[in-house]
C-alpha positions, 0 to 999 in steps of 0.5 A: 914778559919780553925780556926772558932769556932761555937756554944756558945761563952765561954767568961769565957775563958778570965777569965781563960786567965787573971788568967793563965798569972799571974800564969805562970809568977809567977811560971815559968817566962816571957821566959816560957810564951813567949814560950807558946805563940810562940808555940800557934802562930806557932804550934796551929795556924800554917796555919796563921803563914805559910801564914805570912811566904809566905807574906800573911796577909789576913788569919790573918785579917780574923781570927781577924775579925771573932773573934772580930765580934763573940764577938761583939768587936769594931774595925776598919781595915785600909788597908795600902800598903802591910798590915793593921792596926787593931785598937781595940776600945773595946776589948770583953775580957776586957769588959767581965772581967769588966762585971764580976767585975774581976780585969784586971791584968797588964799583960793581954795584953801580950797575944796580944803582945807575940802571935803577936811577935811569928806570925811575927817571921821569916816572911815578916811582923812586927806586932807591938802591941800598948796598947792605954788604958784599952781594946784599942790597935792597931795591925799594920801588916806591911811589914818589910823594904826591904821585898817584899809586898803581 
């Protein structure tokens, strides 16, 4: 897998992301934030995006499980016809913010929602992000109706 960090986990990245989302929204607006996450999904994580365009969801699942395992997140994976459901029971980013007693901004979940929206754009998959509660969400990666399944 191309996107695999090693060494120490720098959990304060989550703290910076919490603040950065608010700053970008306040200063530049939602469309600018959407564009930042589009570029991140499609250009920084280009291999994952190209895999999704080819109808291959496995690299995305490998990416998510690697990072959630690395930070001891709690999740389940359910494989379904042509895709999978990634249910996050305890988000490690939210847990870290709580441990640091940093208030979670109301827009913190936009990072999952917008990057998933960008990853699915122009691909054979829909990625639906459902926020279930603070630090709990479901990301469903499913074939678009009428598309070939992988």
